[in-house]
C-alpha positions as CSV (number, residue, x, y, z in Angstrom):
1,M,58.9,96.3,132.1
2,D,59.0,97.0,128.4
3,K,62.8,96.8,128.5
4,N,62.7,93.4,130.1
5,L,60.2,92.2,127.5
6,D,62.5,93.4,124.7
7,L,65.4,91.6,126.3
8,E,63.3,88.4,126.6
9,K,63.0,88.4,122.8
10,L,66.8,88.0,122.7
11,A,66.8,84.9,125.0
12,V,67.8,81.5,123.6
13,A,66.8,78.3,125.4
14,P,69.5,75.7,126.0
15,E,67.8,73.3,123.7
16,E,67.8,75.9,120.9
17,L,71.5,76.6,121.3
18,S,72.4,72.9,121.4
19,S,70.5,72.4,118.1
20,D,72.3,75.4,116.5
21,L,75.7,74.1,117.5
22,E,75.0,70.6,116.3
23,G,73.5,71.8,113.0
24,G,76.6,73.9,112.1
25,R,74.7,77.2,111.9
26,P,77.0,80.3,111.5
27,L,77.3,81.2,115.1
28,L,79.6,82.9,117.6
29,V,79.2,81.9,121.2
30,F,80.9,84.2,123.7
31,D,81.3,83.2,127.3
32,L,81.5,86.3,129.4
33,R,82.4,84.6,132.7
34,L,85.7,84.9,134.5
35,K,88.5,83.3,132.6
36,E,89.2,80.7,135.3
37,N,85.5,79.7,135.4
38,F,85.5,79.3,131.6
39,A,88.7,77.2,131.8
40,R,87.0,74.8,134.3
41,G,84.1,74.1,132.1
42,H,82.3,75.7,129.1
43,V,80.0,74.9,126.2
44,K,81.8,73.3,123.4
45,G,82.4,75.8,120.6
46,S,82.2,78.8,122.8
47,V,85.1,81.2,123.4
48,H,86.1,83.3,126.3
49,A,85.4,87.0,125.7
50,V,85.6,90.2,127.7
51,C,83.0,92.9,126.9
52,D,84.7,96.2,127.8
53,S,85.2,99.6,126.1
54,R,88.0,98.3,124.0
55,A,86.0,95.3,122.7
56,K,83.1,97.7,121.9
57,E,85.5,99.9,119.9
58,T,87.7,97.3,118.2
59,I,86.1,93.8,118.2
60,M,82.4,94.5,117.8
61,P,82.6,96.5,114.6
62,K,84.5,93.7,113.0
63,I,81.9,91.0,113.5
64,P,80.1,90.4,110.2
65,R,76.5,91.4,110.1
66,G,74.1,88.5,109.9
67,V,76.2,86.2,112.1
68,R,74.2,85.1,115.1
69,I,75.8,85.8,118.4
70,V,74.9,84.1,121.7
71,L,76.3,85.3,125.0
72,I,76.7,83.2,128.1
73,D,77.3,84.2,131.7
74,E,76.6,82.6,135.1
75,D,72.8,83.2,135.2
76,G,71.8,85.4,132.3
77,S,71.8,88.7,134.2
78,V,74.9,90.2,132.6
79,S,74.6,88.5,129.2
80,S,71.1,89.8,128.7
81,Q,72.1,93.4,129.2
82,T,75.2,92.9,127.0
83,A,73.1,91.3,124.2
84,G,70.7,94.3,124.4
85,M,73.6,96.7,123.9
86,M,75.0,94.7,121.0
87,A,71.6,94.4,119.4
88,S,71.3,98.2,119.6
89,Y,74.5,98.4,117.4
90,G,72.8,96.3,114.7
91,L,74.3,92.9,115.7
92,D,72.2,89.7,115.7
93,A,72.9,89.3,119.5
94,H,71.2,86.9,121.9
95,F,71.9,85.4,125.3
96,L,71.5,81.9,126.9
97,R,68.4,82.1,129.1
98,G,69.5,81.2,132.7
99,G,73.2,81.3,131.8
100,I,75.6,78.4,132.2
101,K,73.5,77.2,135.2
102,S,70.8,76.2,132.7
103,W,73.0,74.2,130.5
104,A,72.3,70.5,130.9
105,G,74.8,69.3,128.2
106,D,78.4,68.4,128.5
107,L,81.0,71.0,129.4
108,V,84.6,71.0,128.1
109,S,87.7,72.5,129.7
110,R,90.9,73.9,128.1
111,D,93.4,76.7,128.1
112,V,91.8,80.0,127.1
113,H,95.0,81.4,125.5
114,M,94.0,82.7,122.0
115,T,96.7,85.1,121.0
116,I,100.3,84.9,119.9
117,T,102.8,87.8,120.1
118,P,104.7,88.8,116.9
119,E,108.0,87.9,118.6
120,E,106.7,84.4,119.4
121,L,105.4,83.9,115.9
122,W,108.8,84.9,114.5
123,R,110.5,82.4,116.8
124,R,108.3,79.6,115.7
125,M,108.7,80.5,112.1
126,E,112.5,80.5,112.4
127,N,112.2,77.1,114.0
128,N,110.2,75.9,111.0
129,E,107.2,74.9,113.0
130,D,104.3,73.7,111.0
131,L,102.1,76.8,111.1
132,V,99.1,77.9,108.9
133,L,98.8,81.7,108.7
134,V,95.3,82.7,107.7
135,D,95.1,86.4,106.7
136,V,91.5,87.5,107.1
137,R,91.8,90.9,105.3
138,Q,90.0,91.6,102.0
139,P,91.8,90.4,98.9
140,E,92.8,93.9,97.8
141,E,94.5,94.4,101.2
142,F,96.2,91.0,101.0
143,S,97.5,91.5,97.5
144,D,99.4,94.6,98.6
145,F,101.5,92.9,101.2
146,A,101.3,89.9,103.6
147,I,103.4,87.7,105.8
148,P,105.1,85.2,103.4
149,G,103.3,81.9,103.2
150,S,99.9,83.3,104.4
151,I,96.7,82.2,102.8
152,N,93.9,84.7,102.3
153,I,90.4,84.0,103.6
154,P,88.4,87.1,104.3
155,L,86.8,87.2,107.7
156,G,83.2,86.9,106.5
157,D,84.1,83.8,104.5
158,L,85.2,81.9,107.6
159,F,81.5,81.3,108.4
160,N,81.0,79.0,105.4
161,N,82.3,75.4,105.1
162,E,83.8,75.8,101.7
163,S,86.3,78.4,103.0
164,L,87.0,76.3,106.1
165,D,88.1,73.4,103.8
166,K,91.0,75.6,102.6
167,I,92.6,75.4,106.0
168,P,94.9,72.3,106.4
169,R,93.9,70.1,109.4
170,G,96.3,69.1,112.2
171,R,98.4,72.3,112.1
172,Q,98.6,75.3,114.3
173,V,96.5,78.1,112.8
174,V,97.4,81.8,113.3
175,T,95.0,84.4,112.2
176,V,96.3,87.8,110.9
177,C,94.8,91.2,110.2
178,P,96.2,94.8,110.4
179,H,95.8,95.3,114.2
180,G,94.5,92.1,115.7
181,N,90.8,92.9,115.8
182,R,89.5,91.0,112.8
183,S,91.9,88.2,113.5
184,M,90.5,87.8,117.0
185,V,87.0,87.4,115.6
186,A,88.4,84.9,113.1
187,A,89.9,82.9,115.9
188,F,86.5,82.9,117.6
189,A,84.8,81.7,114.4
190,L,87.4,78.9,113.9
191,A,87.0,77.8,117.5
192,R,83.3,77.5,116.9
193,N,84.1,75.0,114.2
194,G,86.6,73.0,116.2
195,T,89.8,74.6,114.9
196,E,91.9,76.1,117.6
197,A,93.6,79.3,116.3
198,L,95.8,82.0,117.8
199,S,95.2,85.6,116.8
200,L,98.4,87.6,116.1
201,S,98.3,90.3,118.7
202,G,98.9,93.7,117.3
203,G,98.4,92.3,113.8
204,L,100.6,93.3,110.9
205,A,101.4,96.6,112.6
206,G,103.0,94.6,115.5
207,W,104.6,92.2,113.2
208,G,106.3,95.1,111.5
209,Q,108.1,96.0,114.7
210,V,109.9,92.6,115.3
211,L,113.7,92.9,115.3
212,S,115.9,89.8,114.7
213,P,119.7,90.1,115.1
214,K,122.2,87.8,113.3
215,T,126.0,87.8,113.7
216,L,127.6,88.4,110.3
217,A,131.3,88.8,111.2
218,R,133.7,88.5,114.1
219,D,137.1,89.0,112.4
220,G,138.4,92.2,113.9
221,A,135.2,94.1,114.3
222,T,131.9,92.4,115.2
223,V,129.1,93.0,112.8
224,L,125.5,92.2,113.7
225,Q,122.8,92.6,111.1
226,V,119.4,93.4,112.7
227,E,116.4,92.7,110.5
228,K,113.0,94.3,111.0
229,V,111.3,91.1,109.7
230,G,107.9,92.6,108.8
231,K,109.5,95.3,106.7
232,G,112.8,93.9,105.4
233,C,114.7,96.8,106.9
234,L,118.3,96.0,107.8
235,S,120.3,97.8,110.4
236,Y,123.7,97.1,111.9
237,V,125.6,97.1,115.1
238,I,129.3,97.5,114.5
239,G,131.4,96.6,117.6
240,S,135.1,97.0,118.4
241,G,137.0,97.5,121.6
242,G,133.8,97.4,123.7
243,E,132.1,100.2,121.9
244,A,129.5,100.1,119.1
245,L,128.2,102.2,116.2
246,V,124.6,101.5,115.1
247,V,123.8,102.1,111.4
248,D,120.2,102.9,110.3
249,P,118.4,101.9,113.5
250,V,114.6,101.3,113.5
251,Y,112.0,101.1,116.2
252,P,111.9,99.8,118.9
253,A,115.1,101.7,119.7
254,E,115.7,100.1,123.1
255,K,116.2,96.7,121.5
256,Y,119.6,97.8,120.2
257,I,120.9,98.5,123.7
258,E,119.8,95.0,124.7
259,I,121.5,93.5,121.6
260,A,124.7,95.4,122.1
261,R,124.9,94.5,125.8
262,G,124.5,90.9,124.9
263,K,127.8,91.2,123.0
264,G,129.5,93.2,125.7
265,L,129.2,96.4,123.8
266,E,128.2,100.0,124.7
267,I,126.6,102.1,122.0
268,T,128.6,105.3,121.6
269,K,127.7,106.4,118.1
270,V,124.6,106.2,115.9
271,I,124.2,107.1,112.2
272,D,121.7,107.1,109.4
273,T,123.0,106.5,105.9
274,H,120.3,108.7,104.4
275,Q,116.9,110.2,105.0
276,H,114.7,107.2,104.9
277,A,111.3,107.1,103.2
278,D,109.8,103.7,104.3
279,H,110.4,103.7,108.0
280,V,110.7,106.1,110.9
281,S,114.3,106.5,111.9
282,A,115.0,105.6,115.5
283,A,118.5,107.2,115.4
284,R,117.6,110.2,117.5
285,D,115.8,108.2,120.2
286,L,118.5,105.6,120.3
287,A,121.3,108.2,120.6
288,G,119.3,109.7,123.5
289,L,118.7,106.4,125.3
290,A,122.3,105.3,124.9
291,G,123.9,108.7,125.5
292,A,125.6,108.3,122.1
293,A,126.8,110.8,119.5
294,L,124.4,111.2,116.6
295,Y,125.7,111.5,113.0
296,M,123.9,112.5,109.8
297,S,124.8,113.3,106.3
298,R,126.0,116.8,105.7
299,Y,124.4,116.7,102.3
300,E,120.8,116.4,103.5
301,Q,118.5,118.8,105.5
302,Y,117.8,118.0,109.1
303,D,116.1,120.3,111.5
304,F,117.7,118.8,114.6
305,E,121.2,118.8,116.1
306,S,123.7,116.2,115.0
307,S,127.3,115.8,113.9
308,R,127.3,116.2,110.2
309,I,129.7,114.1,108.1
310,G,130.6,113.9,104.4
311,D,132.8,112.2,101.9
312,G,136.1,110.9,103.3
313,D,135.2,111.6,107.0
314,V,136.2,108.8,109.3
315,I,134.4,107.7,112.4
316,P,136.5,105.6,114.9
317,V,134.8,102.7,116.5
318,G,137.1,101.1,119.1
319,E,140.1,99.6,117.2
320,S,138.2,99.9,113.8
321,S,137.3,102.8,111.6
322,V,134.3,103.7,109.4
323,R,134.9,105.8,106.3
324,A,132.0,107.8,104.8
325,V,131.6,107.7,101.0
326,H,129.1,110.1,99.4
327,T,126.9,108.0,97.2
328,P,124.0,110.1,95.8
329,G,121.3,108.5,93.6
330,H,118.6,107.2,95.9
331,T,118.7,110.5,97.8
332,P,121.2,113.4,97.0
333,G,122.8,113.0,100.4
334,S,123.1,109.3,100.7
335,L,126.2,108.0,102.4
336,S,127.8,104.5,102.2
337,L,130.0,103.5,105.1
338,L,133.2,101.4,104.6
339,L,134.3,99.5,107.7
340,D,138.0,98.7,107.8
341,E,137.9,98.7,103.9
342,K,136.1,95.4,104.0
343,Y,132.5,95.9,104.8
344,L,130.4,98.3,102.8
345,F,127.1,99.5,104.3
346,T,125.3,100.8,101.3
347,G,122.1,102.1,102.7
348,D,119.5,102.1,99.8
349,V,121.9,102.6,97.0
350,L,123.0,99.0,96.3
351,F,121.2,95.8,97.4
352,V,121.8,92.1,97.3
353,D,119.6,91.8,94.2
354,G,119.1,95.3,92.9
355,I,119.7,99.0,93.2
356,G,118.1,101.9,94.9
357,R,115.1,103.7,93.3
358,P,115.7,107.3,92.3
359,D,112.1,108.6,92.1
360,L,111.0,109.2,95.7
361,R,111.9,112.9,95.6
362,D,110.3,113.4,92.2
363,R,113.6,114.1,90.3
364,A,113.9,110.6,88.9
365,R,116.0,111.4,85.8
366,E,118.5,113.6,87.7
367,F,118.8,111.1,90.5
368,A,119.2,108.1,88.1
369,A,122.2,109.8,86.5
370,S,123.7,110.4,89.9
371,L,123.0,106.8,90.8
372,Y,124.8,105.5,87.7
373,D,127.9,107.7,88.5
374,T,127.8,106.5,92.1
375,L,127.6,102.8,91.3
376,H,130.2,102.8,88.5
377,G,132.5,105.4,89.8
378,K,132.5,104.7,93.5
379,L,131.2,101.3,94.5
380,L,131.8,98.8,91.7
381,V,135.5,99.8,91.5
382,L,136.0,98.6,95.1
383,P,137.8,95.3,95.6
384,G,135.7,92.4,94.6
385,D,135.6,90.7,98.0
386,T,134.2,93.9,99.7
387,R,131.1,92.8,101.5
388,I,127.8,94.6,100.6
389,L,125.5,95.2,103.5
390,P,122.3,97.1,102.4
391,A,119.6,98.8,104.5
392,H,116.9,96.5,103.1
393,R,116.2,93.0,102.1
394,G,114.6,93.4,98.7
395,E,111.1,92.0,98.2
396,Q,112.6,89.6,95.6
397,V,115.1,88.1,98.0
398,P,113.8,84.8,99.4
399,R,113.3,84.9,103.1
400,G,116.1,82.8,104.7
401,R,117.7,82.5,108.0
402,G,120.0,85.5,107.2
403,P,122.2,87.4,107.3
404,Y,121.6,89.0,103.9
405,H,124.7,90.2,102.1
406,S,126.6,90.1,98.8
407,T,130.0,91.2,97.4
408,I,131.1,93.8,94.9
409,R,132.2,90.9,92.6
410,A,128.7,89.5,92.6
411,A,127.1,92.9,92.1
412,R,129.2,93.5,89.0
413,E,127.4,90.6,87.4
414,M,124.0,92.3,87.6
415,E,122.5,92.7,84.2
416,I,121.6,96.4,84.7
417,F,125.3,97.3,85.0
418,R,125.9,96.2,81.4
419,L,123.9,99.2,80.2
420,P,125.6,102.4,79.0
421,R,124.9,105.5,81.0
422,D,122.1,107.0,78.9
423,A,120.3,103.6,78.6
424,F,120.6,103.1,82.4
425,V,119.1,106.5,83.1
426,E,116.3,105.9,80.6
427,K,115.4,102.5,82.0
428,V,115.7,103.3,85.7
429,A,113.9,106.7,85.5
430,G,111.1,105.3,83.4
431,M,110.1,102.5,85.8
432,A,106.7,102.9,87.3
433,L,106.9,101.5,90.8
434,P,104.4,101.6,93.7
435,R,105.7,103.9,96.4
436,P,106.1,103.1,100.1
437,M,103.0,103.8,102.2
438,N,103.0,107.1,104.0
439,Y,106.4,107.9,102.5
440,E,106.0,111.6,102.3
441,K,104.9,111.9,105.9
442,I,107.8,109.6,107.0
443,I,110.4,111.7,105.1
444,G,109.0,114.8,106.9
445,I,109.2,113.1,110.3
446,N,112.8,111.9,109.7
447,R,113.8,115.4,108.7
448,S,111.9,117.3,111.4
449,R,112.7,118.3,114.9
450,A,109.3,117.1,116.0
451,R,109.0,113.5,117.2
452,V,106.2,111.0,116.3
453,P,104.7,109.2,119.3
454,V,106.3,105.8,119.4
455,P,102.9,104.0,119.4
456,E,102.1,105.6,116.0
457,V,105.3,104.3,114.4
458,A,103.8,100.8,113.7
459,D,100.8,102.2,111.8
460,L,102.9,104.6,109.7
461,E,105.3,101.8,108.7
462,I,102.7,99.1,107.9
463,G,103.4,97.7,104.4
464,P,106.4,96.6,102.3
465,N,109.6,98.7,102.0
466,R,109.6,99.3,98.2
467,C,113.0,101.0,98.1
468,A,114.7,98.7,95.6
469,I,114.7,98.1,91.9
470,A,115.2,94.5,90.9
471,T,118.0,94.2,88.3
472,A,116.8,91.0,86.5
């Protein structure tokens, strides 16, 4: 009896809820009924919600304290119990007395879809659709990295009108956070104020796993550049005579098999140009999935089986050939790969707009000297029309429709290459640059025999790549 009395204190009469909705009070109204019942008719400003163990672990902790919550079900029997549970967690939770059956006001009907997949978001961005990306993280999180073009409104601020005025009207809104939990609450908050928003499912972690292939060349060999759009990682599928070599693959590994098959290719060989620090290599998993040979640099330590190649070694790919060039500087064992003496896959040594950083192994001055010798002695001496295909799109390169590439001739014009060796080493080794997130752990994973569970890859990789030094 006492429990029922306590729950009765959480009850909200239909007239009170109607007044709160019309008065613009900061409020979240969650409809707990079946989705099809919600779609047929619900209180304007309410959103469909499922209260299960996942919601209790991921959504509830993200609801700002002090925001009033009203739950609706068919008759109040389930919503009252759920409100009591939420109140016990410190939330200002209530329920509509008598449920939807007690509501005498108008009901509205609409689709209950409130999420968008990272792949669909990328497709719509590529099509230049008029989207508004609202990143609901805290400013310090947002300043570190964000999807280009996003505006930052922290979740708690979405409950005041001043912040809502920052969101352009008449455009599709997509809310963004690290894993999709805060962004779902944000979509709820915006729906309450008449703005229909889609929450990015999987958040920035999921966004970081989207792969986008672009055809770069078809003369002789086929070259496909595959961008990991949330990270700027660039990998490649080189095809000739029906077979393919994949360079620097990232997760999800199975995507490369799909990409290759779409071009009539079978993956027979996989290689990493170097031991990556900003993303987990998918080379081993891809080789296993495709039944392909795995190649790694003979100049770096790996604790797993692979064919080891070094300077001058040639890997045949159908009717084409790929020659390895030892290009230390970013790492001591970095390789660049020269396809048919025309396409140069430079890993993280040389980018479209910069050079590789030498400091991620804590021997910056030594590596900077090696980098100078590599660039001037091995790469910049190649024919000017040799195409440069790096392993990353630098943060300074404007996002376009791709592919991202340059030439040796264009690279020679970079200002940093005018410096003499000592000045180059001094400048490059002395740069204080933020390091990739989790880079030491990622290096260990990429070296080790142990495998990281695939679901953990997205969280490890979240954030920008930070492998390049801009040369301007």
